[in-house]
N, CA, C, O and the ligand as a Tripos MOL2 file, in Angstrom:
@<TRIPOS>MOLECULE
protein
  289   287    73     0     0
PROTEIN
NO_CHARGES

@<TRIPOS>ATOM
      1 N         -38.2500   15.8500   34.7640 N.3       1 MET1
      2 CA        -37.6620   14.9750   35.8120 C.3       1 MET1
      3 C         -37.9060   15.8510   37.0110 C.2       1 MET1
      4 O         -37.8860   17.0810   37.0620 O.2       1 MET1
      5 N         -38.1710   14.8610   38.0910 N.am      2 ALA2
      6 CA        -38.5060   15.4110   39.4060 C.3       2 ALA2
      7 C         -37.6890   14.5960   40.3500 C.2       2 ALA2
      8 O         -37.3560   13.4460   40.0640 O.2       2 ALA2
      9 N         -37.3520   15.1900   41.5050 N.am      3 THR3
     10 CA        -36.7420   14.5470   42.5120 C.3       3 THR3
     11 C         -37.5520   14.7080   43.9370 C.2       3 THR3
     12 O         -37.9680   15.8120   44.2870 O.2       3 THR3
     13 N         -37.7490   13.4990   44.7480 N.am      4 LEU4
     14 CA        -38.4030   13.5320   45.7430 C.3       4 LEU4
     15 C         -37.5770   12.7200   46.8910 C.2       4 LEU4
     16 O         -36.7460   11.8870   46.5290 O.2       4 LEU4
     17 N         -37.7640   12.9200   48.0250 N.am      5 THR5
     18 CA        -37.1240   12.4110   49.2850 C.3       5 THR5
     19 C         -38.4270   11.9010   50.3290 C.2       5 THR5
     20 O         -39.3880   12.5720   50.7080 O.2       5 THR5
     21 N         -38.1260   10.6430   50.6040 N.am      6 MET6
     22 CA        -39.2060   10.0280   51.4090 C.3       6 MET6
     23 C         -38.3210    9.6780   52.8000 C.2       6 MET6
     24 O         -37.1640    9.2620   52.7320 O.2       6 MET6
     25 N         -38.8940    9.8610   53.8310 N.am      7 GLN7
     26 CA        -38.4550    9.2570   55.1340 C.3       7 GLN7
     27 C         -39.0280    7.8440   55.1650 C.2       7 GLN7
     28 O         -40.1760    7.6140   54.7850 O.2       7 GLN7
     29 N         -38.2070    6.9070   55.6240 N.am      8 VAL8
     30 CA        -38.5030    5.6100   55.7950 C.3       8 VAL8
     31 C         -37.8860    5.1530   57.2150 C.2       8 VAL8
     32 O         -36.7690    4.6360   57.2580 O.2       8 VAL8
     33 N         -38.5300    5.3310   58.1800 N.am      9 PRO9
     34 CA        -37.8500    5.2230   59.4900 C.3       9 PRO9
     35 C         -37.4490    3.7420   59.8220 C.2       9 PRO9
     36 O         -36.5910    3.5820   60.6900 O.2       9 PRO9
     37 N         -37.9330    2.7770   59.2790 N.am     10 ASP10
     38 CA        -37.4520    1.3210   59.3970 C.3      10 ASP10
     39 C         -36.2410    0.8240   58.6920 C.2      10 ASP10
     40 O         -35.8050   -0.3200   58.8230 O.2      10 ASP10
     41 N         -35.7160    1.7540   57.9290 N.am     11 ILE11
     42 CA        -34.5480    1.4920   57.2900 C.3      11 ILE11
     43 C         -33.4730    1.4280   58.4360 C.2      11 ILE11
     44 O         -33.3870    2.2410   59.3570 O.2      11 ILE11
     45 N         -32.5870    0.2260   58.2140 N.am     12 SER12
     46 CA        -31.6910    0.0680   59.4480 C.3      12 SER12
     47 C         -30.2690   -0.5800   58.9980 C.2      12 SER12
     48 O         -29.2910   -0.5740   59.7450 O.2      12 SER12
     49 N         -30.2690   -1.1190   57.7410 N.am     13 CYS13
     50 CA        -28.9830   -1.7610   57.4000 C.3      13 CYS13
     51 C         -29.0200   -1.7840   55.7840 C.2      13 CYS13
     52 O         -29.9540   -1.3050   55.1410 O.2      13 CYS13
     53 N         -28.0180   -2.3310   55.2760 N.am     14 GLY14
     54 CA        -27.7260   -2.6510   53.9710 C.3      14 GLY14
     55 C         -28.6090   -3.4390   53.2000 C.2      14 GLY14
     56 O         -28.8320   -3.3190   51.9950 O.2      14 GLY14
     57 N         -29.1550   -4.3570   54.0890 N.am     15 HIS15
     58 CA        -30.3860   -5.1930   53.4580 C.3      15 HIS15
     59 C         -31.4200   -4.2420   52.9620 C.2      15 HIS15
     60 O         -31.8260   -4.2070   51.8000 O.2      15 HIS15
     61 N         -31.8660   -3.3700   54.0690 N.am     16 CYS16
     62 CA        -32.9900   -2.3850   53.7100 C.3      16 CYS16
     63 C         -32.6870   -1.7740   52.3910 C.2      16 CYS16
     64 O         -33.4550   -1.7880   51.4290 O.2      16 CYS16
     65 N         -31.5480   -1.2530   52.4200 N.am     17 LYS17
     66 CA        -31.1590   -0.3410   51.1760 C.3      17 LYS17
     67 C         -31.2910   -1.1080   49.8500 C.2      17 LYS17
     68 O         -31.7960   -0.6230   48.8370 O.2      17 LYS17
     69 N         -30.8190   -2.2790   49.9450 N.am     18 ALA18
     70 CA        -30.8330   -2.9610   48.9060 C.3      18 ALA18
     71 C         -32.1820   -3.4840   48.2840 C.2      18 ALA18
     72 O         -32.4210   -3.5580   47.0790 O.2      18 ALA18
     73 N         -33.0540   -3.8500   49.3610 N.am     19 ALA19
     74 CA        -34.5690   -4.0770   49.2340 C.3      19 ALA19
     75 C         -35.1040   -3.0480   48.4980 C.2      19 ALA19
     76 O         -35.5300   -3.3020   47.3710 O.2      19 ALA19
     77 N         -35.1640   -1.8000   48.9880 N.am     20 ILE20
     78 CA        -35.8260   -0.4860   48.5350 C.3      20 ILE20
     79 C         -35.3580   -0.1390   47.2840 C.2      20 ILE20
     80 O         -36.1500    0.0990   46.3720 O.2      20 ILE20
     81 N         -33.8690   -0.0680   47.0970 N.am     21 GLU21
     82 CA        -33.6080    0.3040   45.7880 C.3      21 GLU21
     83 C         -33.9100   -0.6380   44.7660 C.2      21 GLU21
     84 O         -34.1060   -0.1950   43.6350 O.2      21 GLU21
     85 N         -33.9820   -1.9050   44.9760 N.am     22 GLN22
     86 CA        -34.6190   -2.9160   44.0500 C.3      22 GLN22
     87 C         -35.8790   -2.7100   43.6180 C.2      22 GLN22
     88 O         -36.1750   -2.6090   42.4280 O.2      22 GLN22
     89 N         -36.7430   -2.6310   44.6420 N.am     23 ALA23
     90 CA        -38.2750   -2.3570   44.5600 C.3      23 ALA23
     91 C         -38.5900   -1.1080   43.8290 C.2      23 ALA23
     92 O         -39.4760   -1.1130   42.9750 O.2      23 ALA23
     93 N         -37.9630   -0.1100   44.0940 N.am     24 VAL24
     94 CA        -38.4310    1.2040   43.5390 C.3      24 VAL24
     95 C         -37.6830    1.3970   42.2630 C.2      24 VAL24
     96 O         -38.1270    2.2240   41.4670 O.2      24 VAL24
     97 N         -36.5210    0.6810   41.9530 N.am     25 GLY25
     98 CA        -35.8710    0.7690   40.6550 C.3      25 GLY25
     99 C         -36.6260    0.1300   39.6310 C.2      25 GLY25
    100 O         -36.4700    0.4550   38.4540 O.2      25 GLY25
    101 N         -37.5900   -0.9260   40.0490 N.am     26 GLN26
    102 CA        -38.1840   -1.5830   38.9960 C.3      26 GLN26
    103 C         -39.5290   -0.6530   38.4280 C.2      26 GLN26
    104 O         -40.2280   -0.9750   37.4670 O.2      26 GLN26
    105 N         -39.6590    0.2690   39.0620 N.am     27 ILE27
    106 CA        -40.8440    1.1610   38.6270 C.3      27 ILE27
    107 C         -40.4100    1.8110   37.2840 C.2      27 ILE27
    108 O         -39.3740    2.4750   37.2340 O.2      27 ILE27
    109 N         -41.2670    1.6050   36.1030 N.am     28 PRO28
    110 CA        -40.9030    2.3340   34.9580 C.3      28 PRO28
    111 C         -40.9200    3.8200   35.1300 C.2      28 PRO28
    112 O         -41.8960    4.3150   35.6940 O.2      28 PRO28
    113 N         -40.0760    4.4860   34.7630 N.am     29 GLY29
    114 CA        -39.8490    6.0360   34.7050 C.3      29 GLY29
    115 C         -39.0840    6.4190   35.9350 C.2      29 GLY29
    116 O         -38.8440    7.6150   36.0980 O.2      29 GLY29
    117 N         -38.6510    5.5030   36.8630 N.am     30 VAL30
    118 CA        -37.8730    5.8630   37.9170 C.3      30 VAL30
    119 C         -36.2710    5.7870   37.3240 C.2      30 VAL30
    120 O         -35.7520    4.7820   36.8380 O.2      30 VAL30
    121 N         -35.7060    6.9710   37.4770 N.am     31 VAL31
    122 CA        -34.3320    7.1330   36.9510 C.3      31 VAL31
    123 C         -33.2430    6.6910   37.7540 C.2      31 VAL31
    124 O         -32.3590    5.9520   37.3180 O.2      31 VAL31
    125 N         -33.2930    7.1770   39.0470 N.am     32 THR32
    126 CA        -32.3050    6.8900   40.0160 C.3      32 THR32
    127 C         -32.9770    6.6780   41.4080 C.2      32 THR32
    128 O         -33.8660    7.4570   41.7540 O.2      32 THR32
    129 N         -32.6040    5.6980   42.1850 N.am     33 VAL33
    130 CA        -33.0700    5.5880   43.6640 C.3      33 VAL33
    131 C         -31.9340    5.3210   44.5140 C.2      33 VAL33
    132 O         -31.0860    4.4750   44.2290 O.2      33 VAL33
    133 N         -31.9080    6.0370   45.5600 N.am     34 SER34
    134 CA        -30.6440    5.8930   46.3510 C.3      34 SER34
    135 C         -31.1620    5.9930   47.8010 C.2      34 SER34
    136 O         -31.8990    6.9160   48.1470 O.2      34 SER34
    137 N         -30.7700    5.0520   48.6080 N.am     35 VAL35
    138 CA        -31.1300    4.9410   50.0700 C.3      35 VAL35
    139 C         -29.9690    5.3380   50.8180 C.2      35 VAL35
    140 O         -28.8260    4.9550   50.5650 O.2      35 VAL35
    141 N         -30.3350    6.2070   51.8520 N.am     36 ASP36
    142 CA        -29.2290    6.8370   52.7250 C.3      36 ASP36
    143 C         -29.7560    6.1050   54.0780 C.2      36 ASP36
    144 O         -30.8340    6.3690   54.6100 O.2      36 ASP36
    145 N         -28.9050    5.2310   54.5070 N.am     37 VAL37
    146 CA        -29.2620    4.3510   55.7330 C.3      37 VAL37
    147 C         -29.1960    5.1890   56.9080 C.2      37 VAL37
    148 O         -30.0920    5.1960   57.7530 O.2      37 VAL37
    149 N         -28.1570    5.8920   56.9760 N.am     38 ALA38
    150 CA        -28.0290    6.7970   58.3210 C.3      38 ALA38
    151 C         -29.1260    7.9580   58.4430 C.2      38 ALA38
    152 O         -29.6010    8.3890   59.4940 O.2      38 ALA38
    153 N         -29.3890    8.3220   57.2890 N.am     39 ALA39
    154 CA        -30.6620    9.1620   57.4010 C.3      39 ALA39
    155 C         -31.9490    8.7410   57.2740 C.2      39 ALA39
    156 O         -32.8950    9.5260   57.2120 O.2      39 ALA39
    157 N         -32.0590    7.4680   57.2280 N.am     40 THR40
    158 CA        -33.2690    6.6430   56.7570 C.3      40 THR40
    159 C         -34.0950    7.3650   55.8750 C.2      40 THR40
    160 O         -35.2340    7.6660   56.2310 O.2      40 THR40
    161 N         -33.5960    7.7250   54.6050 N.am     41 SER41
    162 CA        -34.2940    8.3250   53.6810 C.3      41 SER41
    163 C         -34.1260    7.7780   52.3240 C.2      41 SER41
    164 O         -33.0770    7.1900   52.0580 O.2      41 SER41
    165 N         -35.0810    7.9150   51.4100 N.am     42 VAL42
    166 CA        -35.0300    7.4930   49.9320 C.3      42 VAL42
    167 C         -35.0180    8.5640   49.0530 C.2      42 VAL42
    168 O         -35.9550    9.3610   49.1120 O.2      42 VAL42
    169 N         -34.1690    8.7190   48.2850 N.am     43 ARG43
    170 CA        -34.2570    9.8050   47.1000 C.3      43 ARG43
    171 C         -34.4440    9.1890   45.9740 C.2      43 ARG43
    172 O         -33.8050    8.1760   45.6870 O.2      43 ARG43
    173 N         -35.4450    9.7800   45.1010 N.am     44 VAL44
    174 CA        -35.9260    9.2720   44.0220 C.3      44 VAL44
    175 C         -36.0690   10.3600   42.9150 C.2      44 VAL44
    176 O         -36.8580   11.3010   42.9980 O.2      44 VAL44
    177 N         -35.2340   10.1370   41.8830 N.am     45 GLU45
    178 CA        -35.2820   10.8590   40.5870 C.3      45 GLU45
    179 C         -36.2420   10.2080   39.7080 C.2      45 GLU45
    180 O         -36.0230    9.0200   39.4670 O.2      45 GLU45
    181 N         -37.2480   10.7480   39.1900 N.am     46 ARG46
    182 CA        -38.1850   10.2140   38.2830 C.3      46 ARG46
    183 C         -38.7270   10.9430   37.1260 C.2      46 ARG46
    184 O         -38.7730   12.1720   37.1730 O.2      46 ARG46
    185 N         -39.1420   10.3020   36.0940 N.am     47 ALA47
    186 CA        -39.9220   11.1810   34.8730 C.3      47 ALA47
    187 C         -41.1880   11.8270   35.4710 C.2      47 ALA47
    188 O         -41.8260   11.3460   36.4070 O.2      47 ALA47
    189 N         -41.4370   12.8170   34.9120 N.am     48 ASP48
    190 CA        -42.7230   13.4560   35.3470 C.3      48 ASP48
    191 C         -43.9920   12.7880   35.4630 C.2      48 ASP48
    192 O         -44.7600   13.2120   36.3260 O.2      48 ASP48
    193 N         -44.3490   11.8160   34.7460 N.am     49 GLY49
    194 CA        -45.4060   11.1270   34.7280 C.3      49 GLY49
    195 C         -45.5550   10.0050   35.9070 C.2      49 GLY49
    196 O         -46.6200    9.3990   36.0270 O.2      49 GLY49
    197 N         -44.5090    9.7660   36.7250 N.am     50 VAL50
    198 CA        -44.6060    8.7280   37.6050 C.3      50 VAL50
    199 C         -45.0710    9.1020   38.8800 C.2      50 VAL50
    200 O         -44.5070    9.9330   39.5920 O.2      50 VAL50
    201 N         -46.2320    8.4130   39.2060 N.am     51 ALA51
    202 CA        -47.0560    8.8460   40.4390 C.3      51 ALA51
    203 C         -46.3300    8.5760   41.6070 C.2      51 ALA51
    204 O         -45.7880    7.4800   41.7490 O.2      51 ALA51
    205 N         -46.2550    9.5030   42.5060 N.am     52 VAL52
    206 CA        -45.7590    9.4500   43.9530 C.3      52 VAL52
    207 C         -46.0850    8.0040   44.5720 C.2      52 VAL52
    208 O         -45.2680    7.2030   45.0240 O.2      52 VAL52
    209 N         -47.6190    7.8530   44.4720 N.am     53 ALA53
    210 CA        -48.2510    6.9560   45.1780 C.3      53 ALA53
    211 C         -47.6050    5.4160   44.7390 C.2      53 ALA53
    212 O         -47.5650    4.4930   45.5510 O.2      53 ALA53
    213 N         -47.1600    5.3050   43.4790 N.am     54 SER54
    214 CA        -46.6410    4.0630   42.9810 C.3      54 SER54
    215 C         -45.2470    3.6800   43.6000 C.2      54 SER54
    216 O         -44.8790    2.5320   43.8460 O.2      54 SER54
    217 N         -44.4640    4.9510   43.8320 N.am     55 ILE55
    218 CA        -43.2420    4.7140   44.5810 C.3      55 ILE55
    219 C         -43.4020    4.3580   46.0860 C.2      55 ILE55
    220 O         -42.6570    3.5480   46.6380 O.2      55 ILE55
    221 N         -44.3550    4.9700   46.6850 N.am     56 GLU56
    222 CA        -44.6480    4.7820   48.1370 C.3      56 GLU56
    223 C         -45.2280    3.3130   48.3930 C.2      56 GLU56
    224 O         -45.0130    2.6410   49.4010 O.2      56 GLU56
    225 N         -46.0910    2.8990   47.1680 N.am     57 ALA57
    226 CA        -46.6050    1.5150   47.3170 C.3      57 ALA57
    227 C         -45.5530    0.4750   47.3170 C.2      57 ALA57
    228 O         -45.5680   -0.4900   48.0810 O.2      57 ALA57
    229 N         -44.6200    0.7120   46.4120 N.am     58 ALA58
    230 CA        -43.5180   -0.3240   46.2150 C.3      58 ALA58
    231 C         -42.6550   -0.4510   47.6080 C.2      58 ALA58
    232 O         -42.2400   -1.5480   47.9830 O.2      58 ALA58
    233 N         -42.4430    0.6390   48.2720 N.am     59 ILE59
    234 CA        -41.7180    0.6270   49.4930 C.3      59 ILE59
    235 C         -42.6780   -0.0650   50.5080 C.2      59 ILE59
    236 O         -42.2270   -0.9110   51.2800 O.2      59 ILE59
    237 N         -43.8370    0.2400   50.5150 N.am     60 VAL60
    238 CA        -44.5930   -0.3790   51.5050 C.3      60 VAL60
    239 C         -44.6150   -1.9540   51.2040 C.2      60 VAL60
    240 O         -44.3900   -2.7400   52.1240 O.2      60 VAL60
    241 N         -44.8800   -2.3940   49.9450 N.am     61 GLU61
    242 CA        -44.8530   -3.8500   49.4740 C.3      61 GLU61
    243 C         -43.4310   -4.6200   50.0070 C.2      61 GLU61
    244 O         -43.3660   -5.7740   50.4310 O.2      61 GLU61
    245 N         -42.4170   -3.7450   49.8780 N.am     62 ALA62
    246 CA        -41.1790   -4.3650   50.4500 C.3      62 ALA62
    247 C         -41.1500   -4.4860   51.9100 C.2      62 ALA62
    248 O         -40.2610   -5.1070   52.4920 O.2      62 ALA62
    249 N         -42.0910   -3.9120   52.4880 N.am     63 GLY63
    250 CA        -42.2200   -4.2890   53.9500 C.3      63 GLY63
    251 C         -41.8630   -3.0140   54.9080 C.2      63 GLY63
    252 O         -41.6040   -3.1820   56.1000 O.2      63 GLY63
    253 N         -41.8700   -1.7910   54.3210 N.am     64 TYR64
    254 CA        -41.5020   -0.6400   55.0730 C.3      64 TYR64
    255 C         -42.6640    0.3400   55.2220 C.2      64 TYR64
    256 O         -43.6860    0.2530   54.5420 O.2      64 TYR64
    257 N         -42.4720    1.1860   56.0570 N.am     65 THR65
    258 CA        -43.3800    2.3530   56.2930 C.3      65 THR65
    259 C         -42.9010    3.6370   55.9700 C.2      65 THR65
    260 O         -41.8410    4.0810   56.4100 O.2      65 THR65
    261 N         -43.6820    4.2640   55.1850 N.am     66 VAL66
    262 CA        -43.1520    5.7240   54.5900 C.3      66 VAL66
    263 C         -43.7640    6.7490   55.4540 C.2      66 VAL66
    264 O         -44.9520    6.7950   55.7710 O.2      66 VAL66
    265 N         -42.8800    7.5230   55.7830 N.am     67 GLY67
    266 CA        -42.9600    8.8550   56.5460 C.3      67 GLY67
    267 C         -43.3830   10.0200   55.8640 C.2      67 GLY67
    268 O         -44.2610   10.0500   55.0020 O.2      67 GLY67
    269 N         -42.7340   10.9620   56.2770 N.am     68 THR68
    270 CA        -42.8060   12.3020   55.5500 C.3      68 THR68
    271 C         -42.2340   12.3740   54.0550 C.2      68 THR68
    272 O         -41.1200   11.8970   53.8340 O.2      68 THR68
    273 N         -42.9020   12.9030   53.1310 N.am     69 ILE69
    274 CA        -42.3750   12.9340   51.7010 C.3      69 ILE69
    275 C         -42.1840   14.4200   51.3970 C.2      69 ILE69
    276 O         -43.0240   15.2850   51.6450 O.2      69 ILE69
    277 N         -41.0610   14.6130   50.8670 N.am     70 ALA70
    278 CA        -40.6960   15.8220   50.5320 C.3      70 ALA70
    279 C         -40.3390   16.1310   49.0720 C.2      70 ALA70
    280 O         -39.6210   15.2900   48.5320 O.2      70 ALA70
    281 N         -40.7500   17.2940   48.2670 N.am     71 GLY71
    282 CA        -40.1980   17.5820   46.9440 C.3      71 GLY71
    283 C         -41.2870   16.9940   46.0340 C.2      71 GLY71
    284 O         -40.9780   16.7950   44.8590 O.2      71 GLY71
    285 N         -42.4830   16.7060   46.4350 N.am     72 VAL72
    286 CA        -43.4870   16.2910   45.5120 C.3      72 VAL72
    287 C         -44.0350   17.4340   44.7720 C.2      72 VAL72
    288 O         -44.9160   17.2590   43.9300 O.2      72 VAL72
    289 CU        -32.0190   -3.6290   57.1670 Cu       73 CU73
@<TRIPOS>BOND
     1     1     2 1
     2     2     3 1
     3     3     4 2
     4     3     5 am
     5     5     6 1
     6     6     7 1
     7     7     8 2
     8     7     9 am
     9     9    10 1
    10    10    11 1
    11    11    12 2
    12    11    13 am
    13    13    14 1
    14    14    15 1
    15    15    16 2
    16    15    17 am
    17    17    18 1
    18    18    19 1
    19    19    20 2
    20    19    21 am
    21    21    22 1
    22    22    23 1
    23    23    24 2
    24    23    25 am
    25    25    26 1
    26    26    27 1
    27    27    28 2
    28    27    29 am
    29    29    30 1
    30    30    31 1
    31    31    32 2
    32    31    33 am
    33    33    34 1
    34    34    35 1
    35    35    36 2
    36    35    37 am
    37    37    38 1
    38    38    39 1
    39    39    40 2
    40    39    41 am
    41    41    42 1
    42    42    43 1
    43    43    44 2
    44    43    45 am
    45    45    46 1
    46    46    47 1
    47    47    48 2
    48    47    49 am
    49    49    50 1
    50    50    51 1
    51    51    52 2
    52    51    53 am
    53    53    54 1
    54    54    55 1
    55    55    56 2
    56    55    57 am
    57    57    58 1
    58    58    59 1
    59    59    60 2
    60    59    61 am
    61    61    62 1
    62    62    63 1
    63    63    64 2
    64    63    65 am
    65    65    66 1
    66    66    67 1
    67    67    68 2
    68    67    69 am
    69    69    70 1
    70    70    71 1
    71    71    72 2
    72    71    73 am
    73    73    74 1
    74    74    75 1
    75    75    76 2
    76    75    77 am
    77    77    78 1
    78    78    79 1
    79    79    80 2
    80    79    81 am
    81    81    82 1
    82    82    83 1
    83    83    84 2
    84    83    85 am
    85    85    86 1
    86    86    87 1
    87    87    88 2
    88    87    89 am
    89    89    90 1
    90    90    91 1
    91    91    92 2
    92    91    93 am
    93    93    94 1
    94    94    95 1
    95    95    96 2
    96    95    97 am
    97    97    98 1
    98    98    99 1
    99    99   100 2
   100    99   101 am
   101   101   102 1
   102   102   103 1
   103   103   104 2
   104   103   105 am
   105   105   106 1
   106   106   107 1
   107   107   108 2
   108   107   109 am
   109   109   110 1
   110   110   111 1
   111   111   112 2
   112   111   113 am
   113   113   114 1
   114   114   115 1
   115   115   116 2
   116   115   117 am
   117   117   118 1
   118   118   119 1
   119   119   120 2
   120   119   121 am
   121   121   122 1
   122   122   123 1
   123   123   124 2
   124   123   125 am
   125   125   126 1
   126   126   127 1
   127   127   128 2
   128   127   129 am
   129   129   130 1
   130   130   131 1
   131   131   132 2
   132   131   133 am
   133   133   134 1
   134   134   135 1
   135   135   136 2
   136   135   137 am
   137   137   138 1
   138   138   139 1
   139   139   140 2
   140   139   141 am
   141   141   142 1
   142   142   143 1
   143   143   144 2
   144   143   145 am
   145   145   146 1
   146   146   147 1
   147   147   148 2
   148   147   149 am
   149   149   150 1
   150   150   151 1
   151   151   152 2
   152   151   153 am
   153   153   154 1
   154   154   155 1
   155   155   156 2
   156   155   157 am
   157   157   158 1
   158   158   159 1
   159   159   160 2
   160   159   161 am
   161   161   162 1
   162   162   163 1
   163   163   164 2
   164   163   165 am
   165   165   166 1
   166   166   167 1
   167   167   168 2
   168   167   169 am
   169   169   170 1
   170   170   171 1
   171   171   172 2
   172   171   173 am
   173   173   174 1
   174   174   175 1
   175   175   176 2
   176   175   177 am
   177   177   178 1
   178   178   179 1
   179   179   180 2
   180   179   181 am
   181   181   182 1
   182   182   183 1
   183   183   184 2
   184   183   185 am
   185   185   186 1
   186   186   187 1
   187   187   188 2
   188   187   189 am
   189   189   190 1
   190   190   191 1
   191   191   192 2
   192   191   193 am
   193   193   194 1
   194   194   195 1
   195   195   196 2
   196   195   197 am
   197   197   198 1
   198   198   199 1
   199   199   200 2
   200   199   201 am
   201   201   202 1
   202   202   203 1
   203   203   204 2
   204   203   205 am
   205   205   206 1
   206   206   207 1
   207   207   208 2
   208   207   209 am
   209   209   210 1
   210   210   211 1
   211   211   212 2
   212   211   213 am
   213   213   214 1
   214   214   215 1
   215   215   216 2
   216   215   217 am
   217   217   218 1
   218   218   219 1
   219   219   220 2
   220   219   221 am
   221   221   222 1
   222   222   223 1
   223   223   224 2
   224   223   225 am
   225   225   226 1
   226   226   227 1
   227   227   228 2
   228   227   229 am
   229   229   230 1
   230   230   231 1
   231   231   232 2
   232   231   233 am
   233   233   234 1
   234   234   235 1
   235   235   236 2
   236   235   237 am
   237   237   238 1
   238   238   239 1
   239   239   240 2
   240   239   241 am
   241   241   242 1
   242   242   243 1
   243   243   244 2
   244   243   245 am
   245   245   246 1
   246   246   247 1
   247   247   248 2
   248   247   249 am
   249   249   250 1
   250   250   251 1
   251   251   252 2
   252   251   253 am
   253   253   254 1
   254   254   255 1
   255   255   256 2
   256   255   257 am
   257   257   258 1
   258   258   259 1
   259   259   260 2
   260   259   261 am
   261   261   262 1
   262   262   263 1
   263   263   264 2
   264   263   265 am
   265   265   266 1
   266   266   267 1
   267   267   268 2
   268   267   269 am
   269   269   270 1
   270   270   271 1
   271   271   272 2
   272   271   273 am
   273   273   274 1
   274   274   275 1
   275   275   276 2
   276   275   277 am
   277   277   278 1
   278   278   279 1
   279   279   280 2
   280   279   281 am
   281   281   282 1
   282   282   283 1
   283   283   284 2
   284   283   285 am
   285   285   286 1
   286   286   287 1
   287   287   288 2
@<TRIPOS>SUBSTRUCTURE
     1 MET1         2 RESIDUE 1 A MET
     2 ALA2         6 RESIDUE 1 A ALA
     3 THR3        10 RESIDUE 1 A THR
     4 LEU4        14 RESIDUE 1 A LEU
     5 THR5        18 RESIDUE 1 A THR
     6 MET6        22 RESIDUE 1 A MET
     7 GLN7        26 RESIDUE 1 A GLN
     8 VAL8        30 RESIDUE 1 A VAL
     9 PRO9        34 RESIDUE 1 A PRO
    10 ASP10       38 RESIDUE 1 A ASP
    11 ILE11       42 RESIDUE 1 A ILE
    12 SER12       46 RESIDUE 1 A SER
    13 CYS13       50 RESIDUE 1 A CYS
    14 GLY14       54 RESIDUE 1 A GLY
    15 HIS15       58 RESIDUE 1 A HIS
    16 CYS16       62 RESIDUE 1 A CYS
    17 LYS17       66 RESIDUE 1 A LYS
    18 ALA18       70 RESIDUE 1 A ALA
    19 ALA19       74 RESIDUE 1 A ALA
    20 ILE20       78 RESIDUE 1 A ILE
    21 GLU21       82 RESIDUE 1 A GLU
    22 GLN22       86 RESIDUE 1 A GLN
    23 ALA23       90 RESIDUE 1 A ALA
    24 VAL24       94 RESIDUE 1 A VAL
    25 GLY25       98 RESIDUE 1 A GLY
    26 GLN26      102 RESIDUE 1 A GLN
    27 ILE27      106 RESIDUE 1 A ILE
    28 PRO28      110 RESIDUE 1 A PRO
    29 GLY29      114 RESIDUE 1 A GLY
    30 VAL30      118 RESIDUE 1 A VAL
    31 VAL31      122 RESIDUE 1 A VAL
    32 THR32      126 RESIDUE 1 A THR
    33 VAL33      130 RESIDUE 1 A VAL
    34 SER34      134 RESIDUE 1 A SER
    35 VAL35      138 RESIDUE 1 A VAL
    36 ASP36      142 RESIDUE 1 A ASP
    37 VAL37      146 RESIDUE 1 A VAL
    38 ALA38      150 RESIDUE 1 A ALA
    39 ALA39      154 RESIDUE 1 A ALA
    40 THR40      158 RESIDUE 1 A THR
    41 SER41      162 RESIDUE 1 A SER
    42 VAL42      166 RESIDUE 1 A VAL
    43 ARG43      170 RESIDUE 1 A ARG
    44 VAL44      174 RESIDUE 1 A VAL
    45 GLU45      178 RESIDUE 1 A GLU
    46 ARG46      182 RESIDUE 1 A ARG
    47 ALA47      186 RESIDUE 1 A ALA
    48 ASP48      190 RESIDUE 1 A ASP
    49 GLY49      194 RESIDUE 1 A GLY
    50 VAL50      198 RESIDUE 1 A VAL
    51 ALA51      202 RESIDUE 1 A ALA
    52 VAL52      206 RESIDUE 1 A VAL
    53 ALA53      210 RESIDUE 1 A ALA
    54 SER54      214 RESIDUE 1 A SER
    55 ILE55      218 RESIDUE 1 A ILE
    56 GLU56      222 RESIDUE 1 A GLU
    57 ALA57      226 RESIDUE 1 A ALA
    58 ALA58      230 RESIDUE 1 A ALA
    59 ILE59      234 RESIDUE 1 A ILE
    60 VAL60      238 RESIDUE 1 A VAL
    61 GLU61      242 RESIDUE 1 A GLU
    62 ALA62      246 RESIDUE 1 A ALA
    63 GLY63      250 RESIDUE 1 A GLY
    64 TYR64      254 RESIDUE 1 A TYR
    65 THR65      258 RESIDUE 1 A THR
    66 VAL66      262 RESIDUE 1 A VAL
    67 GLY67      266 RESIDUE 1 A GLY
    68 THR68      270 RESIDUE 1 A THR
    69 ILE69      274 RESIDUE 1 A ILE
    70 ALA70      278 RESIDUE 1 A ALA
    71 GLY71      282 RESIDUE 1 A GLY
    72 VAL72      286 RESIDUE 1 A VAL
    73 CU73       289 GROUP 0 **** ****
């Protein structure tokens, strides 16, 4: 299990939170995803085989821009 945090500066409200949590939550191997609206960050707990790029791609596909990624 590994945890990472991505900064997503476009996050502004509960809709953003729901959209990103749904998009990332659908990725096989993602255990938990939690969006902190105030911090504009996304925290993802995932199985070891899940590529960071697939998480980033899901967020981009949902319409957001990914900034700094920590914990990779
Ligand atoms: Cu929003």
